[in-house]
C-alpha positions as CSV (number, residue, x, y, z in Angstrom):
1,M,-100.3,223.7,-208.9
2,K,-99.0,221.5,-206.2
3,D,-96.2,219.8,-208.2
4,A,-95.2,220.5,-211.8
5,T,-93.2,217.3,-212.2
6,W,-94.7,214.0,-213.2
7,D,-95.2,211.0,-210.9
8,L,-93.3,207.9,-212.2
9,S,-93.9,205.9,-209.0
10,V,-97.0,204.3,-210.7
11,F,-94.5,202.3,-212.8
12,Y,-91.8,201.5,-210.2
13,K,-90.5,203.0,-206.9
14,G,-87.1,203.4,-208.6
15,F,-84.5,201.4,-210.4
16,D,-83.9,199.3,-207.3
17,D,-87.5,198.3,-207.2
18,P,-87.7,194.4,-207.4
19,A,-90.7,194.8,-209.7
20,F,-88.6,196.6,-212.2
21,R,-86.0,193.9,-212.3
22,A,-88.7,191.2,-212.4
23,D,-90.4,192.8,-215.4
24,I,-87.1,192.9,-217.3
25,D,-86.4,189.3,-216.5
26,S,-89.9,188.2,-217.4
27,V,-89.3,189.2,-221.0
28,S,-87.0,186.2,-221.7
29,G,-89.6,183.9,-220.3
30,I,-92.4,185.3,-222.5
31,L,-90.1,185.0,-225.5
32,S,-89.4,181.4,-224.6
33,E,-93.2,180.8,-224.4
34,I,-93.7,182.3,-227.8
35,G,-90.9,180.1,-229.3
36,T,-92.5,177.0,-227.7
37,A,-95.9,178.0,-229.2
38,L,-94.4,178.5,-232.6
39,D,-92.8,175.1,-232.5
40,A,-95.9,173.3,-231.0
41,D,-98.0,170.9,-232.9
42,M,-101.3,172.9,-232.9
43,N,-103.7,173.9,-235.6
44,D,-103.4,177.5,-236.9
45,V,-106.3,178.9,-235.0
46,Q,-105.0,177.6,-231.6
47,K,-101.5,178.7,-232.4
48,L,-102.4,182.1,-233.5
49,E,-104.6,182.7,-230.5
50,K,-101.8,181.7,-228.2
51,L,-99.4,184.0,-230.0
52,I,-101.7,187.0,-229.9
53,A,-102.2,186.5,-226.1
54,L,-98.4,186.2,-225.5
55,D,-97.6,189.2,-227.8
56,E,-100.1,191.3,-225.8
57,K,-98.4,190.3,-222.5
58,L,-94.9,191.1,-224.0
59,V,-96.0,194.5,-225.2
60,N,-97.4,195.5,-221.8
61,V,-94.3,194.5,-219.9
62,I,-91.9,196.1,-222.3
63,S,-94.0,199.3,-222.4
64,S,-93.8,199.6,-218.6
65,A,-90.0,198.9,-218.3
66,F,-88.9,200.8,-221.3
67,G,-91.3,203.7,-220.6
68,F,-89.9,204.1,-217.1
69,V,-86.4,204.4,-218.4
70,Q,-87.2,206.7,-221.3
71,L,-89.4,209.0,-219.2
72,T,-86.6,209.2,-216.6
73,L,-84.0,210.1,-219.3
74,S,-86.3,212.7,-220.8
75,V,-86.0,214.8,-217.7
76,E,-82.6,213.6,-216.5
77,S,-80.5,213.1,-219.5
78,E,-77.4,212.2,-217.4
79,N,-79.1,209.7,-215.1
80,M,-76.5,206.9,-215.3
81,E,-78.7,204.2,-213.9
82,A,-81.3,204.9,-216.6
83,L,-78.6,205.0,-219.3
84,K,-77.4,201.6,-218.1
85,Y,-80.8,200.1,-218.3
86,L,-81.5,201.7,-221.7
87,D,-78.5,199.8,-223.0
88,E,-79.7,196.6,-221.4
89,L,-83.2,197.0,-222.8
90,S,-81.9,198.0,-226.2
91,N,-79.9,194.8,-226.4
92,M,-82.9,192.8,-225.2
93,M,-85.0,194.3,-228.0
94,V,-82.9,192.4,-230.6
95,G,-84.3,189.2,-229.2
96,V,-87.8,190.6,-229.0
97,Q,-87.6,191.7,-232.7
98,L,-86.4,188.3,-233.8
99,V,-89.3,186.6,-232.1
100,V,-91.8,189.1,-233.5
101,S,-90.3,188.5,-236.9
102,R,-90.9,184.7,-236.4
103,I,-94.5,185.4,-235.7
104,T,-94.8,187.6,-238.8
105,R,-93.1,184.8,-240.9
106,Y,-95.5,182.3,-239.5
107,V,-98.5,184.5,-240.3
108,G,-97.1,185.2,-243.8
109,G,-97.0,181.4,-244.5
110,I,-100.7,180.7,-243.6
111,E,-102.4,180.2,-246.9
112,N,-106.0,180.2,-245.7
113,L,-105.6,183.1,-243.3
114,N,-109.0,184.5,-243.9
115,D,-110.7,181.2,-242.9
116,V,-108.4,181.0,-239.8
117,I,-109.4,184.4,-238.6
118,H,-113.1,183.9,-239.3
119,T,-113.3,180.9,-237.1
120,S,-112.1,182.7,-233.9
121,E,-113.6,185.6,-232.0
122,L,-110.2,186.6,-230.7
123,L,-108.6,186.5,-234.1
124,S,-111.5,188.4,-235.7
125,K,-111.0,191.2,-233.2
126,H,-107.3,191.4,-234.3
127,R,-108.1,190.9,-238.0
128,F,-106.4,194.2,-239.2
129,I,-103.2,193.6,-237.4
130,I,-102.9,190.0,-238.5
131,E,-103.6,190.9,-242.1
132,E,-101.0,193.7,-241.8
133,M,-98.4,191.1,-240.7
134,K,-99.3,189.1,-243.9
135,E,-98.6,192.3,-246.0
136,S,-95.3,193.1,-244.3
137,F,-94.0,189.6,-244.8
138,D,-92.7,190.6,-248.3
139,H,-90.6,193.4,-246.7
140,M,-88.8,191.5,-243.9
141,L,-85.1,191.1,-243.5
142,P,-83.8,187.8,-244.7
143,P,-83.9,185.3,-241.7
144,D,-80.2,184.5,-241.8
145,M,-79.3,188.3,-241.8
146,E,-81.8,189.7,-239.3
147,K,-80.1,188.9,-236.0
148,W,-76.8,190.3,-237.2
149,M,-78.3,193.4,-238.8
150,L,-80.2,194.2,-235.6
151,R,-77.1,193.7,-233.4
152,M,-75.0,195.9,-235.7
153,S,-77.7,198.6,-235.5
154,L,-77.0,198.8,-231.7
155,D,-73.5,200.1,-232.5
156,G,-74.7,202.0,-235.6
157,A,-77.9,204.1,-235.9
158,D,-79.2,203.2,-232.4
159,A,-75.8,204.4,-230.9
160,F,-75.8,207.6,-232.9
161,S,-79.4,208.3,-231.8
162,K,-78.4,207.9,-228.2
163,L,-75.4,210.1,-228.7
164,R,-77.6,212.7,-230.2
165,D,-79.9,212.6,-227.1
166,R,-77.1,212.9,-224.7
167,L,-75.4,215.8,-226.6
168,M,-78.6,217.8,-226.8
169,G,-79.9,216.8,-223.4
170,S,-76.8,218.4,-221.8
171,H,-76.4,221.2,-224.4
172,T,-76.3,224.7,-222.9
173,V,-76.3,228.1,-224.4
174,E,-74.2,231.0,-223.2
175,L,-76.4,234.1,-222.9
176,N,-75.7,237.2,-220.9
177,G,-72.9,235.5,-219.0
178,E,-74.9,232.4,-218.1
179,N,-75.0,228.9,-219.4
180,L,-78.7,228.1,-219.9
181,P,-80.5,224.9,-221.0
182,L,-81.3,225.0,-224.7
183,P,-85.1,224.6,-224.2
184,A,-85.1,227.7,-221.9
185,V,-83.3,229.8,-224.6
186,R,-85.5,228.5,-227.4
187,G,-88.5,229.4,-225.2
188,M,-87.3,233.1,-225.3
189,A,-88.6,233.2,-228.9
190,N,-92.0,234.0,-227.3
191,D,-90.7,236.8,-225.1
192,A,-92.4,240.2,-225.5
193,D,-89.0,242.0,-225.6
194,P,-87.6,242.0,-229.2
195,A,-84.0,242.4,-227.8
196,V,-84.4,239.2,-225.8
197,R,-85.8,237.3,-228.8
198,K,-82.9,238.4,-231.1
199,S,-80.1,237.8,-228.5
200,A,-81.5,234.4,-227.7
201,Y,-81.7,233.5,-231.4
202,E,-78.1,234.6,-232.0
203,A,-76.8,232.8,-228.9
204,E,-78.7,229.6,-229.9
205,L,-77.1,229.6,-233.4
206,A,-73.7,230.3,-232.0
207,S,-74.0,227.4,-229.5
208,Y,-74.5,224.8,-232.2
209,K,-70.9,225.3,-233.3
210,K,-69.9,223.2,-230.3
211,V,-71.9,220.1,-231.5
212,E,-72.7,220.5,-235.2
213,T,-69.9,218.3,-236.5
214,S,-70.9,215.5,-234.1
215,M,-74.6,216.0,-235.0
216,A,-73.8,215.9,-238.7
217,Y,-72.2,212.4,-238.2
218,C,-75.1,211.3,-236.1
219,L,-77.6,212.3,-238.8
220,G,-75.5,211.0,-241.7
221,C,-75.0,207.6,-240.1
222,I,-78.6,207.2,-239.1
223,K,-79.8,208.0,-242.6
224,G,-77.1,205.9,-244.2
225,Q,-78.3,202.8,-242.3
226,A,-81.9,203.6,-243.2
227,I,-81.0,203.6,-246.9
228,T,-79.3,200.2,-246.5
229,M,-82.2,198.7,-244.6
230,C,-84.7,200.1,-247.1
231,E,-82.9,198.4,-250.0
232,I,-82.7,195.1,-248.1
233,K,-86.4,195.3,-247.3
234,K,-87.2,195.8,-251.0
235,Y,-88.9,199.2,-250.8
236,P,-88.3,201.6,-253.7
237,D,-87.1,204.4,-251.4
238,N,-87.3,205.6,-247.8
239,L,-90.3,207.8,-248.3
240,I,-92.4,204.9,-249.7
241,Q,-91.3,202.7,-246.8
242,Q,-92.4,205.3,-244.3
243,L,-95.7,205.9,-246.0
244,T,-96.3,202.2,-246.1
245,E,-95.4,201.8,-242.4
246,S,-97.6,204.8,-241.7
247,R,-100.6,203.1,-243.5
248,M,-100.7,206.0,-245.9
249,D,-100.4,206.0,-249.7
250,K,-98.5,208.3,-252.0
251,E,-101.7,209.5,-253.6
252,T,-102.8,211.0,-250.2
253,L,-99.4,212.6,-249.7
254,D,-99.3,214.1,-253.2
255,A,-102.9,215.5,-252.8
256,M,-101.9,217.2,-249.5
257,L,-98.6,218.6,-250.8
258,T,-100.3,220.0,-253.9
259,A,-102.8,221.9,-251.8
260,I,-100.1,223.1,-249.4
261,K,-97.9,224.5,-252.2
262,E,-100.9,226.3,-253.6
263,A,-101.6,227.9,-250.3
264,L,-98.0,229.1,-249.6
265,P,-98.7,232.7,-250.9
266,D,-101.4,233.0,-248.1
267,F,-98.9,232.1,-245.4
268,R,-96.4,234.6,-246.9
269,R,-99.1,237.3,-246.8
270,Y,-99.4,236.7,-243.1
271,L,-95.6,236.6,-242.5
272,K,-95.0,239.9,-244.4
273,K,-97.9,241.6,-242.5
274,K,-96.5,240.5,-239.2
275,A,-93.0,241.7,-240.3
276,E,-94.6,245.1,-241.1
277,L,-96.2,245.3,-237.7
278,L,-92.9,244.6,-236.0
279,G,-91.0,247.2,-238.1
280,H,-89.2,244.9,-240.6
281,K,-89.0,245.7,-244.3
282,N,-87.5,242.6,-245.8
283,G,-89.7,239.8,-244.5
284,L,-89.9,238.4,-241.0
285,P,-86.6,237.4,-239.3
286,F,-86.7,233.9,-237.9
287,Y,-86.2,235.2,-234.4
288,D,-89.6,237.0,-234.6
289,L,-91.6,234.1,-236.0
290,F,-93.0,233.5,-232.5
291,A,-93.0,237.2,-231.4
292,P,-96.2,237.9,-229.5
293,I,-98.1,240.9,-231.0
294,G,-101.2,242.7,-229.9
295,E,-102.2,244.5,-226.8
296,S,-103.0,241.4,-224.8
297,V,-99.8,239.5,-224.1
298,K,-101.0,237.5,-221.1
299,K,-98.6,235.3,-219.1
300,Y,-100.2,232.2,-217.6
301,T,-99.2,230.5,-214.4
302,A,-99.5,226.7,-214.3
303,D,-102.7,227.1,-212.2
304,E,-104.2,229.5,-214.7
305,A,-103.5,227.1,-217.5
306,H,-105.1,224.3,-215.6
307,E,-108.2,226.4,-214.8
308,L,-108.6,227.6,-218.4
309,L,-108.2,224.2,-220.0
310,V,-110.7,222.5,-217.6
311,K,-113.2,225.3,-218.2
312,V,-112.9,225.3,-222.0
313,F,-113.2,221.5,-222.4
314,T,-115.9,221.1,-219.8
315,E,-118.1,223.4,-221.9
316,V,-117.8,221.0,-224.9
317,S,-117.7,217.7,-223.0
318,P,-117.8,217.3,-219.2
319,E,-116.0,214.0,-219.7
320,M,-113.1,215.7,-221.5
321,G,-113.0,218.5,-218.8
322,A,-112.9,215.9,-216.0
323,F,-110.2,214.0,-217.8
324,I,-107.9,217.1,-218.1
325,D,-108.5,218.0,-214.5
326,H,-107.5,214.4,-213.5
327,A,-104.3,214.8,-215.5
328,F,-103.3,217.9,-213.7
329,E,-104.3,216.7,-210.2
330,N,-102.6,213.3,-210.6
331,R,-99.2,214.6,-211.8
332,W,-99.4,213.4,-215.4
333,I,-97.5,216.5,-216.5
334,D,-93.8,217.6,-216.2
335,M,-94.2,221.2,-217.1
336,Y,-91.1,223.5,-216.7
337,P,-87.7,223.5,-218.6
338,R,-84.6,222.7,-216.6
339,E,-81.1,221.5,-217.3
340,G,-80.9,217.9,-218.4
341,K,-84.5,217.9,-219.6
342,A,-85.5,217.3,-223.2
343,G,-86.8,220.2,-225.2
344,G,-90.2,220.4,-226.9
345,A,-93.2,218.4,-225.7
346,F,-94.6,214.9,-226.0
347,C,-97.2,212.5,-224.6
348,A,-96.5,208.8,-223.8
349,G,-99.4,206.5,-223.3
350,F,-99.5,203.2,-221.3
351,H,-102.4,201.1,-222.4
352,D,-102.5,198.5,-219.6
353,K,-102.1,201.2,-216.9
354,K,-104.8,203.4,-218.5
355,L,-102.7,206.6,-218.1
356,S,-100.4,208.9,-220.0
357,R,-97.4,211.1,-219.2
358,V,-96.9,214.5,-220.7
359,L,-93.7,216.5,-221.0
360,T,-93.8,220.3,-221.8
361,N,-91.4,223.2,-221.4
362,F,-93.9,225.7,-220.1
363,V,-92.8,229.4,-219.8
364,G,-96.3,231.0,-219.6
365,S,-97.3,232.0,-223.1
366,F,-100.7,231.2,-224.6
367,S,-98.7,229.0,-227.0
368,D,-97.5,227.0,-224.0
369,V,-101.1,226.6,-222.8
370,S,-102.0,225.4,-226.3
371,T,-99.1,223.0,-226.2
372,I,-100.5,221.4,-223.0
373,A,-103.9,221.2,-224.7
374,H,-102.2,219.5,-227.7
375,E,-100.4,216.9,-225.6
376,L,-103.5,216.2,-223.5
377,G,-105.3,215.6,-226.8
378,H,-102.9,212.7,-227.3
379,A,-103.7,211.6,-223.8
380,W,-107.4,211.7,-224.6
381,H,-106.7,209.7,-227.8
382,N,-104.9,207.1,-225.6
383,K,-108.0,207.0,-223.4
384,C,-110.3,206.3,-226.4
385,L,-107.9,203.5,-227.5
386,E,-108.4,201.8,-224.1
387,S,-111.4,200.0,-225.6
388,M,-109.2,198.3,-228.2
389,P,-106.8,195.4,-227.7
390,V,-103.3,196.7,-227.1
391,L,-102.0,195.3,-230.4
392,M,-104.6,197.5,-232.1
393,T,-103.6,200.8,-230.4
394,E,-100.6,201.9,-232.5
395,A,-102.0,204.8,-234.4
396,P,-100.0,205.7,-237.5
397,M,-98.1,208.9,-237.3
398,P,-100.5,211.1,-239.4
399,L,-103.6,210.0,-237.5
400,A,-101.7,210.3,-234.2
401,E,-102.0,214.1,-234.4
402,T,-105.8,214.1,-234.9
403,A,-106.9,214.6,-231.2
404,S,-104.0,217.0,-230.4
405,I,-104.9,219.3,-233.3
406,F,-108.6,219.1,-232.5
407,N,-107.8,220.2,-228.9
408,E,-105.6,223.1,-230.0
409,T,-108.3,224.3,-232.5
410,L,-111.1,223.9,-230.0
411,L,-109.1,225.9,-227.4
412,S,-108.4,228.7,-229.8
413,H,-111.9,228.8,-231.2
414,I,-113.6,229.1,-227.7
415,V,-111.2,231.6,-226.3
416,K,-111.4,233.8,-229.4
417,S,-115.2,233.6,-229.5
418,N,-115.4,235.1,-226.0
419,A,-112.6,237.7,-226.4
420,D,-112.6,241.4,-227.2
421,E,-111.1,242.6,-230.5
422,N,-107.6,243.2,-229.1
423,T,-107.5,239.8,-227.4
424,R,-109.0,238.1,-230.5
425,F,-106.4,239.7,-232.6
426,T,-103.6,238.3,-230.4
427,L,-105.2,234.8,-230.4
428,L,-105.8,234.9,-234.1
429,E,-102.1,235.7,-234.6
430,S,-101.1,232.9,-232.3
431,S,-103.3,230.4,-234.3
432,L,-101.6,231.5,-237.5
433,M,-98.2,231.2,-235.9
434,E,-98.9,227.6,-235.0
435,S,-100.4,226.9,-238.5
436,T,-97.3,228.3,-240.2
437,Q,-95.2,226.0,-238.1
438,T,-97.2,222.8,-238.9
439,I,-97.6,223.6,-242.6
440,V,-94.8,225.9,-243.9
441,D,-92.0,224.9,-241.5
442,I,-93.0,221.2,-241.8
443,L,-92.8,221.5,-245.6
444,S,-89.2,222.9,-245.2
445,R,-88.3,219.9,-243.0
446,F,-89.8,217.5,-245.5
447,I,-87.8,219.1,-248.3
448,F,-84.7,219.1,-246.2
449,E,-85.0,215.4,-245.2
450,S,-85.6,214.5,-248.8
451,N,-82.4,216.2,-249.8
452,V,-80.4,214.6,-247.0
453,F,-81.5,211.2,-248.1
454,E,-80.4,212.1,-251.7
455,A,-77.0,213.4,-250.6
456,R,-76.4,210.4,-248.3
457,K,-76.5,208.1,-251.2
458,T,-73.0,209.3,-252.1
459,H,-71.5,210.7,-248.9
460,I,-72.0,211.9,-245.3
461,P,-73.0,215.6,-245.6
462,T,-71.0,218.0,-243.6
463,A,-72.5,220.5,-241.1
464,N,-72.0,223.2,-243.7
465,E,-73.8,221.2,-246.3
466,L,-76.7,220.5,-244.0
467,N,-76.9,224.2,-243.0
468,Q,-77.2,225.1,-246.7
469,M,-79.7,222.4,-247.3
470,M,-81.8,223.8,-244.5
471,L,-81.6,227.4,-245.8
472,D,-82.5,226.2,-249.3
473,A,-85.5,224.3,-247.9
474,Q,-86.6,227.3,-245.8
475,N,-86.4,229.5,-248.9
476,E,-88.5,227.1,-250.9
477,S,-91.3,227.0,-248.3
478,Y,-91.2,230.4,-246.6
479,G,-90.1,232.3,-249.7
480,D,-90.1,236.1,-249.2
481,G,-92.1,235.7,-246.0
482,L,-88.8,235.3,-244.1
483,D,-85.9,237.7,-244.1
484,P,-83.1,236.0,-246.1
485,D,-80.5,237.4,-243.7
486,F,-82.2,235.9,-240.6
487,R,-83.2,232.3,-241.1
488,H,-82.3,229.2,-239.1
489,P,-79.6,227.1,-240.8
490,S,-79.2,224.8,-237.8
491,M,-82.8,223.7,-237.4
492,W,-81.6,220.2,-238.2
493,V,-79.4,220.1,-235.1
494,C,-82.2,220.7,-232.5
495,K,-85.1,218.7,-234.0
496,S,-85.0,215.2,-232.6
497,H,-87.3,213.9,-235.2
498,Y,-84.5,213.5,-237.8
499,Y,-82.6,211.1,-235.5
500,S,-84.9,208.2,-234.9
501,P,-83.4,205.1,-236.4
502,G,-86.7,203.4,-237.4
503,L,-88.8,206.5,-238.0
504,H,-88.0,208.8,-240.9
505,F,-89.9,211.7,-242.5
506,Y,-91.5,212.5,-239.2
507,N,-92.6,215.8,-240.6
508,F,-95.5,215.3,-243.1
509,P,-97.6,213.6,-240.4
510,Y,-97.8,217.0,-238.6
511,A,-99.1,218.8,-241.7
512,F,-101.5,215.9,-242.2
513,G,-102.6,215.9,-238.6
514,H,-103.1,219.7,-238.5
515,L,-105.2,219.8,-241.6
516,F,-107.1,216.6,-240.8
517,G,-107.7,217.9,-237.3
518,L,-109.1,221.1,-238.8
519,G,-111.4,219.0,-241.1
520,V,-112.6,217.0,-238.1
521,F,-113.2,220.1,-236.1
522,E,-115.2,221.7,-238.9
523,K,-117.5,218.6,-238.8
524,Y,-117.8,219.1,-235.0
525,L,-118.9,222.8,-235.6
526,K,-121.5,221.6,-238.1
527,E,-122.9,218.7,-236.1
528,G,-122.3,219.9,-232.5
529,A,-122.3,217.6,-229.5
530,S,-123.8,214.7,-231.6
531,F,-120.5,214.5,-233.4
532,L,-118.5,213.7,-230.3
533,P,-119.3,210.0,-230.1
534,K,-118.3,209.6,-233.7
535,Y,-115.1,211.6,-233.0
536,N,-114.3,209.3,-230.1
537,Q,-114.9,206.2,-232.2
538,L,-112.7,207.7,-234.9
539,L,-109.9,208.0,-232.4
540,A,-110.5,204.4,-231.1
541,S,-110.2,203.1,-234.7
542,C,-106.9,204.8,-235.6
543,G,-104.9,201.7,-234.9
544,S,-107.1,199.3,-236.8
545,G,-107.3,200.6,-240.4
546,K,-105.6,202.2,-243.3
547,I,-105.6,206.0,-243.1
548,A,-107.8,206.5,-246.1
549,D,-110.4,204.1,-244.7
550,V,-110.3,205.6,-241.2
551,A,-110.9,209.1,-242.6
552,L,-113.8,207.9,-244.7
553,S,-115.5,206.7,-241.5
554,V,-116.2,210.4,-240.8
555,G,-116.8,211.3,-244.5
556,I,-113.3,212.7,-245.4
557,D,-111.6,211.7,-248.7
558,V,-107.9,212.3,-248.0
559,R,-106.9,211.3,-251.5
560,S,-108.6,214.4,-252.9
561,A,-106.7,217.6,-253.1
562,D,-110.1,219.4,-252.8
563,Y,-110.4,218.2,-249.2
564,W,-107.0,219.6,-248.3
565,R,-107.8,222.9,-250.1
566,S,-111.0,223.1,-248.0
567,A,-109.0,222.6,-244.8
568,L,-106.4,225.2,-245.9
569,N,-109.3,227.6,-246.7
570,V,-110.0,227.7,-242.9
571,I,-106.4,229.1,-242.5
572,R,-106.8,231.4,-245.5
573,K,-109.9,233.0,-243.9
574,E,-107.8,233.6,-240.7
575,V,-105.1,235.3,-242.8
576,D,-107.7,237.6,-244.4
577,E,-109.1,238.5,-241.0
578,F,-105.7,239.0,-239.5
579,I,-104.7,241.4,-242.3
580,E,-108.1,243.2,-242.0
581,L,-107.5,243.7,-238.3
582,C,-104.0,244.9,-238.9
583,D,-105.1,247.5,-241.4
584,R,-107.9,248.7,-239.0
585,K,-105.3,249.1,-236.3
């Protein structure tokens, strides 16, 4: 691979690029135009058409400028220029939010909204998002409070979120006499050497003592503000608020959680069998959750990962294969861990530029290859959304994982189908390892966050309290599948998802996405290539419908626990096969 860092020059040549400054400065002009349109003497059709056009322009400019800053910081956490512009853009977003709120209030006040939409082709294309504005009108901040609440947030939850990012972006772990980046040490959980896995786990946990008090305050203050904002917006609780903003209903969540809790014994069977294979007698220690087992523990280079992914996806869809090749060849991916780089992986899409950028922390395991496939699934989703207006491309969190899980499952399915028994065994275990994370570990995170919100109603939980909450949550989800003496009490420190000021319970969407992706993949297996156009259309529609309605477009009833049971049955069969192969070995 020629260059394993991404190319950001497609946005700007640097922070001194005049185009970067021009885009930032243009925002105030667009906001002024929106204000003029709102005050103008026009009929509702003309006014709403004008506002939609200006809002699209605003979204594209902000996406480019903000994206450039955030992508830079994700690989250079101490880039002072980027941090300076992040502050400037964050302050600017107060004005943006106030203007967007004015649009929402205007839409909320249109009594004959359906007639207004029906008389315009442009408005008809944007029907869903306009009607969603009408619905959200009842949950807006009071007009006389909004400006001040948003400004206070910059020094409240937003500031604590930024502090978290800086603390963890520069966090190092002392291991074998070296100070190593946290992502590199966490990546050692996949190492073939059990001594490396255990020592990395112990060093990681020890390192959190340096930051856990600060992180506890960051988390507590972010959740405290969320509770206050939820009350002001007249939601019954933060979970209902997040479900509503995710276009999902409680009936769907309850159906999914019911099926997941029923399936926990199957995941524990897998964990205990893996523990047995590794010589443990009291469940699986946390540091061996990602231990590679089997005789085929292949390490991949970046070029081999590139070649494998292009080959696999070309067999299914030449268009998908060419898309993945394009992403590698055009430096869409920043692959390797390094100091100052964010941990984990993500994909950011840019609608007007018709491209995405992917961050991973690749160290060569098959799981790392699968992660690239996962993130390029998001990129494919972004490509499918190109056919939609930019205001209709914001997929809710649960549906946002559909293409990524489909990609992971497809990769595993094809590689396993062509593998010998030993390799198949290894890949099967890798699949179960990933499923355990997106179902069992995600359940523990959901339980943990629910308990944090409950505790935060009365006080800011200490680091010790949060550690105990995490252990209790892991006990409830993993049960006797995990060794009680070797769990991960500090998982709340390293997971960025807890620290987003406007996004809470970013856990259940992963379980939803995994199981929904499995259901979609099962439909692909039954229908073959003829399903792919429907699949692409499903992805394109993710930003323009409620989750239950989008799912029904491919025949899936997400409000039924039976659907989730059927998806989990796919995993149950893998557990049965895994245990059978273990016993044969």
